[in-house]
C-alpha positions in Angstrom: -99.0 -2.8 54.2 -95.9 -5.2 53.4 -96.5 -8.7 53.3 -92.9 -10.4 52.5 -94.9 -13.7 50.8 -96.8 -11.2 48.4 -94.5 -8.2 47.4 -92.3 -7.3 44.5 -88.8 -5.6 44.1 -87.5 -3.5 41.4 -83.8 -5.6 42.1 -80.8 -2.8 40.4 -83.3 -0.3 38.7 -84.5 -2.8 36.3 -87.2 -1.1 34.0 -88.2 -4.5 32.5 -88.7 -7.1 34.8 -89.6 -7.4 38.6 -88.9 -10.0 41.5 -92.2 -11.6 43.2 -91.6 -13.0 46.4 -95.3 -15.3 45.6 -94.3 -16.8 42.5 -90.2 -16.9 43.6 -88.9 -15.5 40.2 -88.6 -12.7 37.9 -92.1 -11.3 35.9 -92.1 -8.7 33.5 -93.2 -5.4 34.8 -96.3 -5.7 32.3 -97.4 -9.1 34.2 -101.3 -8.8 34.8 -100.6 -10.4 38.4 -98.2 -7.3 39.4 -100.1 -4.8 37.6 -103.3 -5.8 39.5 -101.1 -5.7 42.5 -100.0 -2.0 41.7 -103.5 -1.0 41.0 -104.6 -2.5 44.7 -102.3 0.0 46.0 -99.2 -2.1 46.7 -95.5 -0.4 46.1 -92.6 -2.3 45.2 -89.2 -1.8 47.2 -86.3 -0.9 45.6 -83.2 -2.8 46.4 -79.5 -2.4 44.8 -78.8 -6.2 44.6 -79.7 -9.7 44.3 -77.6 -10.4 46.8 -78.9 -8.0 49.0 -82.8 -9.3 47.6 -81.4 -13.1 48.9 -80.2 -11.5 52.0 -83.9 -10.4 52.9 -85.4 -13.4 52.0 -82.6 -15.3 53.7 -84.0 -13.5 57.3 -87.3 -13.1 56.6 -88.8 -15.7 53.7 -86.6 -18.7 52.3 -89.5 -20.1 50.2 -90.1 -16.9 48.6 -86.6 -17.3 47.0 -86.5 -20.7 44.5 -83.4 -21.3 44.5 -82.2 -20.8 48.0 -85.5 -23.1 49.1 -83.8 -25.8 47.0 -80.4 -25.1 48.2 -81.9 -25.5 51.9 -83.8 -29.0 50.8 -80.2 -30.2 48.9 -78.7 -29.2 52.6 -81.3 -31.0 54.5 -81.2 -34.0 52.0 -77.6 -33.9 51.9 -77.2 -33.9 56.2 -79.5 -37.0 55.8 -77.7 -38.5 53.6 -74.1 -38.0 55.7 -75.8 -39.4 58.4 -76.4 -43.3 56.8 -72.6 -42.6 55.2 -71.2 -42.4 58.5 -73.1 -45.4 59.6 -72.1 -47.2 56.6 -68.6 -46.8 57.6 -69.1 -47.6 61.8 -70.7 -50.6 60.3 -68.0 -51.9 57.7 -70.3 -51.7 54.6 -69.5 -49.6 51.7 -71.7 -46.5 50.8 -73.7 -47.6 47.7 -71.8 -45.8 44.3 -75.5 -44.6 43.5 -76.0 -42.7 47.0 -72.5 -41.4 46.5 -73.4 -39.8 43.1 -76.8 -38.4 44.5 -74.7 -37.0 47.5 -72.6 -35.2 44.6 -75.8 -33.8 42.6 -76.7 -32.5 46.0 -73.3 -30.9 46.8 -73.4 -29.4 43.5 -76.8 -27.5 44.3 -76.1 -26.6 47.7 -72.4 -25.3 46.6 -74.1 -23.3 43.3 -72.0 -25.5 41.0 -75.1 -26.9 39.7 -77.3 -23.5 38.5 -79.5 -25.1 36.4 -81.7 -27.8 38.6 -85.0 -26.4 39.9 -85.9 -29.8 41.7 -84.2 -32.2 43.9 -82.8 -35.4 42.3 -84.5 -38.3 42.5 -83.0 -40.8 45.2 -81.2 -43.9 44.2 -83.5 -47.0 44.1 -81.6 -50.0 46.4 -81.0 -53.2 45.3 -84.6 -54.2 46.8 -86.4 -51.6 44.9 -86.9 -49.2 47.8 -85.6 -45.6 48.0 -85.0 -45.7 51.6 -81.4 -45.0 53.0 -79.3 -48.0 52.7 -78.4 -49.8 55.6 
């Protein structure tokens, strides 16, 4: 039975690695967990490209594609920051430079310019030491 949260995909006919939705990453075909999954009757799905595999995850299980989940988290954080920046502008308050840099880091994740980060950057601390959004 297909379970998108615990399934494997052979991408582009690879014979050395396989994509694991449970691990949200590629694993070698000799991976013990994968071999046990096969032994229990699991059958991996052939898919032609990583782009098409990503489309499966967008539709069925975003958390199963680590990069997709990170991009979605970055976008949610950026949306929250954008609302705060707008409030600052409306109030005539400068949006702090540290928060502007934080936004740029989030944008780099969302638009694919930062391909090495695996977690969101830390929010800057405000002058009072908090990490809440600036007033």
